C-alpha positions, 0 to 999 in steps of 0.5 A, a space after each residue: 916225851 911229851 907236851 903233858 909231861 912237860 906241863 906237869 914238870 915245868 915248876 920243877 924246872 922252872 924251880 931247879 927241882 929236875 934231875 939232871 937226865 930229865 932236865 936234858 930231856 925237858 929242855 930237849 922238847 922246849 927246844 922244839 915246841 913253842 907251846 911248851 917254850 912259851 909256858 915255861 918262859 913265863 913260869 921262869 919270869 913268874 918265879 923272878 917276880 915272886 922271888 923278889 917280893 918280901 917274905 911276909 912273916 905271919 903274926 902271933 894272934 895268927 899263928 895262935 888262932 890256927 894252932 887252936 883250930 887244929 888242936 879243936 880239929 884233932 879233937 873231933 876226930 874219931 875213927 869209925 867203929 863197928 862193921 865200917 872199921 872191919 870192913 874197910 881195915 879187916 887187919 882191925 878185926 884181927 887185931 880185936 881177936 885172941 888167937 888159937 893155935 889151931 886158928 894160927 896153923 889155919 892160917 899159915 895153911 892157906 899162906 903156904 898154898 897160895 904162895 906155892 900156887 903164885 910161884 908155879 904161875 910165875 915160873 919159866 915154862 919148858 920150851 921142849 921135853 925132858 930135862 934141856 929146859 930152855 928159857 929165852 928171857 923177854 925184852 928187859 924194862 928198865 924198871 926191872 934193871 937193877 945194874 948192867 955188869 959187863 958189855 963185851 962186843 966180837 971184834 969180828 963181828 957186830 955181836 954185843 954180849 950184855 950181862 945185866 942184873 935183875 933179880 938175878 944176873 942175866 945176860 942177853 946176846 945180839 947184834 948191835 942193831 937189835 932194839 933190847 941190846 939198843 935200849 941196854 946201851 941206853 941205860 948204861 950210858 946214863 943209869 950205870 956206876 961203874 965207869 968201865 961200863 958207861 965208857 963200853 955203852 957210849 963206845 959201842 953206841 958212837 957207831 950209830 950216832 945217826 939214831 935219834 934217841 942213840 944221838 940224845 943220849 950221847 949228849 946227855 952223856 957228854 953234859 952230865 957224865 962225871 967222867 972225861 974218858 966219857 964225854 970225850 967219846 960222846 964229843 968224838 962222835 958228835 963231831 960230824 953234825 956239829 955243821 947240821 945240827 943244832 942241838 949238838 951245836 948248842 950242846 957242845 957250846 955249853 960243854 966249851 964253856 962250862 966242862 971242867 976238863 981242859 981237854 974236853 974245852 979244847 976238842 969241843 972248840 976244835 969241833 966248833 972250827 966248822 961253824 966258827 962263823 956262826 954267830 953265837 960261836 964267835 961270841 963265846 969265842 970273844 968271851 972267852 979270848 977275854 975272859 976266859 982262865 984258862 991260858 990254853 983256852 984262852 990263847 986258842 980262841 984267840 987263834 981261832 978268832 984269827 983265822 976269820 975275817 973281821 965284821 965290818 
């Protein structure tokens, strides 16, 4: 995530058109970059000003004039003929030819030979002699992965086995600290449609929340994952960082206010216990104790406020 990407997507963010995961990464960058934050704020202000302006309907005469000019432009447009057309569109020449059986056979043979050569070049090379062919899967990229099928951990070690799909299912094994294992876990936490796989990936990621990328992935799971069990696991892993990491604190506070599961909200409030004296946390607790629609959350907020000293 860099300033150039943020500037290119600032308009999409201002008009709520970014995907949830991109929106989260955008906000993470803006919270750390004063220049991008200022530009984003200016675009949001512009949107507010533009939305307040009345929408003007074009006059009938303007519409009629525009349609006439468009019709004239379409009538004047013409396709290039001769060699220019064939140079830029070689298929145009083929469409004008009458295919004979012999010509068709030649074209099929050329295509078959070219395809066979391409397959031979793309085929994995053998790492040993004889019939014992062993191939080592390359480090996967998100663009080549169609889905994570299964995640398993050896209960007696840090070894992790991940089965993922590209064009065909593949399995990679390695230590939980391996870069490619972590890459697949991060992918599964954000992109997999299988709740069980997401739960397993987040469960493994919680073993290393001190890594900045993993912590960001846990924050994204806490904010956006549709399954409350996944959100609870992510929240539990982030709990030790609430006191010293303001970003984690803000995410937990957002979950407390907006999550649709009372259990997740209750745990979020308990997580904020060490920082309840923080002015932002205290203000939201006061709001919840007065206006929250969930009686249990309301009582929990009131009890937490009762343990804090009064502000002079």
